[in-house]
C-alpha positions as CSV (number, residue, x, y, z in Angstrom):
1,M,179.3,0.8,139.7
2,T,177.9,3.7,141.9
3,N,178.6,4.8,145.4
4,A,176.3,3.3,148.0
5,S,175.8,6.4,150.0
6,P,175.3,10.0,148.8
7,T,178.2,12.4,149.1
8,F,178.3,15.4,151.4
9,G,178.4,17.6,148.3
10,G,175.4,15.9,146.8
11,R,173.4,16.4,150.0
12,L,174.5,20.1,150.1
13,A,173.4,20.5,146.4
14,A,170.0,19.1,147.4
15,E,169.7,21.7,150.2
16,F,170.7,24.5,147.8
17,A,168.1,23.3,145.2
18,A,165.5,23.5,148.0
19,G,166.6,27.1,148.6
20,H,168.3,26.4,151.9
21,H,171.5,28.4,152.4
22,L,171.4,29.3,156.1
23,C,173.9,27.6,158.4
24,A,172.4,28.1,161.9
25,G,175.1,28.4,164.5
26,I,174.7,26.9,167.9
27,D,177.0,28.9,170.2
28,P,176.1,28.4,173.9
29,H,178.0,31.5,175.2
30,E,177.2,32.4,178.8
31,A,175.4,35.6,177.8
32,L,173.3,33.8,175.2
33,L,172.4,31.0,177.7
34,A,171.1,33.8,180.0
35,D,168.8,34.9,177.2
36,W,167.5,31.3,177.1
37,G,166.8,31.6,180.8
38,V,169.0,28.6,181.6
39,A,172.2,28.0,183.5
40,D,175.7,28.3,182.0
41,D,176.2,24.5,182.1
42,A,175.9,21.4,179.9
43,A,172.1,21.2,180.4
44,G,171.7,24.8,179.3
45,A,173.9,24.2,176.2
46,E,171.8,21.1,175.4
47,R,168.6,23.0,175.7
48,M,169.9,25.7,173.3
49,G,171.2,23.1,170.8
50,R,168.0,21.0,170.7
51,D,165.8,24.1,170.4
52,V,167.9,25.4,167.4
53,V,167.7,22.0,165.7
54,A,163.9,21.8,166.1
55,A,163.5,25.3,164.7
56,A,166.0,24.9,161.9
57,A,164.8,21.5,160.5
58,G,163.4,21.9,157.0
59,V,164.4,25.6,157.0
60,A,168.2,25.8,157.2
61,A,170.7,23.8,155.2
62,C,172.6,22.8,158.4
63,V,173.4,23.6,162.0
64,K,176.9,24.3,163.2
65,P,177.6,23.7,166.9
66,Q,180.6,25.5,168.2
67,I,182.3,22.5,169.9
68,A,184.5,24.5,172.3
69,L,181.4,25.9,174.0
70,F,180.2,22.4,174.8
71,E,183.7,21.0,175.5
72,R,184.2,23.5,178.3
73,F,181.7,21.5,180.3
74,G,183.7,18.3,180.1
75,S,182.1,14.9,179.7
76,A,178.7,16.4,180.4
77,G,179.1,18.8,177.5
78,F,180.0,16.0,175.1
79,A,176.9,14.0,176.3
80,A,174.8,17.0,175.6
81,L,176.3,17.4,172.2
82,E,175.5,13.7,171.4
83,R,171.9,14.4,172.1
84,V,171.9,17.5,169.9
85,F,173.4,15.4,167.1
86,A,170.9,12.7,167.6
87,D,168.0,15.2,167.2
88,A,169.6,16.6,164.1
89,R,169.9,13.1,162.5
90,E,166.3,12.3,163.3
91,A,165.2,15.6,161.7
92,G,167.3,14.9,158.6
93,L,169.4,18.1,159.3
94,L,173.1,18.3,158.3
95,V,175.5,18.9,161.1
96,V,178.8,20.8,160.7
97,A,181.0,20.2,163.8
98,D,182.9,23.4,164.3
99,V,186.0,21.8,165.8
100,K,188.8,23.4,163.8
101,R,191.1,20.3,164.2
102,G,194.5,20.1,162.5
103,D,197.4,17.8,163.0
104,I,199.5,15.3,161.2
105,G,199.5,11.5,160.6
106,S,197.7,9.2,162.9
107,T,196.7,12.1,165.3
108,F,194.6,13.9,162.7
109,A,193.2,10.6,161.6
110,A,192.0,10.1,165.1
111,Y,190.3,13.5,165.1
112,A,188.6,12.5,161.8
113,N,187.5,9.2,163.2
114,A,186.0,11.0,166.3
115,W,183.9,13.4,164.3
116,L,183.3,11.7,160.9
117,M,183.4,7.9,161.5
118,P,179.9,6.4,160.9
119,G,178.5,5.2,164.3
120,A,180.9,7.3,166.4
121,P,179.3,8.9,169.4
122,L,180.1,12.4,168.0
123,E,179.5,11.6,164.3
124,A,178.7,14.7,162.3
125,D,178.3,15.2,158.6
126,A,181.2,17.6,158.2
127,M,183.9,19.2,160.4
128,T,185.9,22.4,160.2
129,V,189.7,21.8,159.9
130,V,193.0,23.6,159.8
131,A,195.6,22.6,157.2
132,Y,198.5,25.0,157.8
133,Q,200.7,21.9,158.1
134,G,199.8,21.3,154.4
135,F,196.7,20.3,152.6
136,E,197.8,16.6,152.6
137,S,197.8,16.7,156.4
138,L,194.1,16.2,156.0
139,A,194.6,12.8,154.4
140,G,193.3,11.0,157.5
141,A,189.8,12.4,156.7
142,F,189.8,11.7,153.0
143,T,188.5,8.2,153.4
144,H,185.5,9.4,155.3
145,V,184.8,12.0,152.5
146,E,185.3,9.4,149.7
147,H,183.5,6.4,151.2
148,H,181.2,7.7,154.0
149,G,179.7,10.8,152.5
150,K,181.4,13.2,154.9
151,G,182.6,16.8,154.3
152,L,185.4,19.1,155.4
153,F,185.5,22.9,155.6
154,V,189.1,24.1,155.5
155,L,190.0,27.5,157.1
156,A,191.2,29.8,154.4
157,A,190.6,33.5,155.2
158,T,189.2,34.3,158.6
159,S,188.1,37.6,160.1
160,N,190.4,37.6,163.2
161,P,193.1,40.2,162.7
162,E,195.9,38.1,164.0
163,A,195.3,35.5,161.2
164,R,196.1,38.0,158.4
165,E,199.9,37.7,158.6
166,V,199.8,33.9,158.2
167,Q,196.9,33.7,155.7
168,R,198.3,36.5,153.4
169,A,201.8,35.1,153.5
170,V,203.1,34.2,150.0
171,R,204.4,30.7,149.5
172,A,207.3,29.7,147.3
173,D,204.8,28.9,144.5
174,G,203.5,32.5,144.5
175,R,200.2,31.8,146.1
176,T,199.1,33.1,149.4
177,V,198.4,30.6,152.1
178,A,194.7,31.4,151.9
179,A,194.6,31.1,148.1
180,A,196.4,27.8,148.3
181,M,193.7,26.4,150.6
182,V,191.0,27.4,148.1
183,A,192.9,26.1,145.1
184,D,193.8,22.8,146.8
185,A,190.2,22.2,147.9
186,E,189.0,22.9,144.4
187,A,191.6,20.6,142.9
188,W,190.8,17.8,145.3
189,N,187.1,18.1,144.5
190,G,187.8,18.0,140.8
191,A,190.0,14.9,141.0
192,H,187.5,13.1,143.3
193,E,184.6,13.9,141.0
194,A,186.5,12.7,138.0
195,A,187.2,9.4,139.7
196,R,183.6,9.0,140.8
197,T,182.3,9.7,137.3
198,A,184.8,7.3,135.8
199,A,183.4,4.6,138.2
200,G,179.9,5.2,137.0
201,S,178.6,7.6,139.7
202,T,176.3,10.5,138.8
203,P,178.3,13.7,138.9
204,D,177.7,16.1,141.8
205,A,177.2,19.8,141.3
206,V,178.9,20.6,144.6
207,G,182.1,19.3,146.0
208,S,182.5,17.7,149.4
209,I,185.5,19.7,150.6
210,G,184.8,23.4,151.1
211,V,186.5,26.4,152.7
212,V,185.8,29.0,155.4
213,L,185.9,32.5,154.1
214,G,184.8,35.5,156.3
215,A,182.1,37.6,154.8
216,T,183.5,40.7,156.4
217,L,186.8,40.4,154.4
218,E,188.0,41.8,151.0
219,L,189.1,38.5,149.5
220,A,191.5,40.2,147.1
221,D,193.5,41.2,150.1
222,F,194.2,37.5,150.7
223,G,195.1,36.8,147.1
224,I,191.8,34.9,146.5
225,E,190.3,35.4,143.0
226,T,186.6,35.6,142.9
227,G,186.1,35.4,139.2
228,E,185.3,32.3,137.0
229,R,186.1,29.1,138.8
230,P,187.8,26.0,137.3
231,A,185.7,23.3,135.7
232,G,184.3,20.8,138.2
233,P,181.9,20.8,141.1
234,A,181.2,24.1,142.9
235,L,183.3,24.8,146.0
236,P,181.3,24.9,149.2
237,V,182.0,28.2,151.0
238,L,181.1,28.4,154.7
239,A,180.8,32.1,155.3
240,P,180.7,33.5,158.9
241,G,180.2,37.2,159.4
242,F,176.6,37.8,158.3
243,G,174.2,39.4,160.7
244,H,175.8,40.3,164.1
245,Q,179.3,40.8,162.7
246,G,178.1,43.3,160.2
247,A,178.2,41.7,156.7
248,R,175.0,42.0,154.7
249,I,173.7,39.0,152.8
250,E,172.5,41.5,150.1
251,D,176.2,42.0,149.3
252,A,177.1,38.3,149.0
253,H,177.4,38.5,145.2
254,R,179.9,41.4,145.4
255,I,181.8,39.8,148.3
256,F,182.2,36.3,146.8
257,G,181.6,36.6,143.1
258,G,182.1,33.3,141.3
259,I,183.5,31.6,144.4
260,G,180.1,31.9,146.1
261,Q,178.1,29.5,143.9
262,A,177.7,27.1,146.8
263,L,177.4,29.5,149.7
264,L,176.4,28.6,153.2
265,A,175.7,31.8,155.1
266,N,176.4,31.2,158.8
267,E,174.5,33.2,161.4
268,S,174.6,32.6,165.1
269,R,174.0,35.6,167.4
270,S,171.5,37.2,165.1
271,I,169.2,34.1,165.6
272,L,170.2,33.1,169.1
273,R,169.7,36.4,170.9
274,G,166.3,36.6,172.4
275,G,166.2,33.0,173.5
276,P,163.7,30.4,172.5
277,T,160.8,32.9,172.2
278,G,160.5,33.7,168.5
279,L,163.5,31.5,167.6
280,A,161.7,29.7,164.8
281,I,160.5,33.0,163.4
282,R,164.0,34.5,163.4
283,I,165.4,31.4,161.7
284,E,162.7,31.5,159.0
285,E,163.2,35.2,158.4
286,R,166.9,34.9,158.0
287,A,166.6,31.8,155.8
288,A,164.2,33.6,153.6
289,A,166.3,36.8,153.4
290,I,169.4,34.7,152.5
291,R,167.5,32.7,149.8
292,T,166.1,35.9,148.3
293,A,169.5,37.6,148.2
294,L,171.3,34.6,146.6
295,E,168.5,34.1,144.0
296,Q,168.9,37.6,142.6
């Protein structure tokens, strides 16, 4: 017996096989909207989002709207976001909702239903999440991952300086908080894949739960090993920091080592600055540079 719908990890693996590793950010900051020649409002954010989707389709692995920058416009912002998502679905482009939700019990389950439930107005393919209350606090989303082909990206090591104290803290089991997020995601993927295989499903090369690791960081400082990974599907790594923030995609193998086998390189300002003129060219150039660097 096989699963009726493809997994998020399986869809990512197909993008990687096609040479698509760029995650194109959609960040409608006021200054970037000015580059677009539009107002700092929901309509302007929608214009940016739909332009990026059109330019990224068939070139990038996914788009990642920064939800807070739509949410600031209230209901009009969410309506704009729905139309961006609809364009992405029509174009066959994966959407990672950058919502960074985290809570416990029924509250987190409600967040998961809002962003991952099939047919929901704001349905995305994956969402960013926070699991500092414990990895199992994400349980409300696991059903969507297991049965609806959805994905999660768990914050593990981020570039903001104020996060270092928490993420580098050592737990009672000897792991840093950041390393535990990585290990727990890998363990969940391994167990889920074993269950799928036992049920007759074709194994996936990539897991459906990934982590967020900043490309500007020294991962060893966070207790994260970058050597050989445990057996099982590759861990998806969503890596912000390339481009505008200073990390070079040419250094990806040094930065991530073995943990970067399923790397999504996120770029936002480097492709958004300049507005819609030349947008498709910038996305194509960055996608090609990322593909070349990761194939070496």
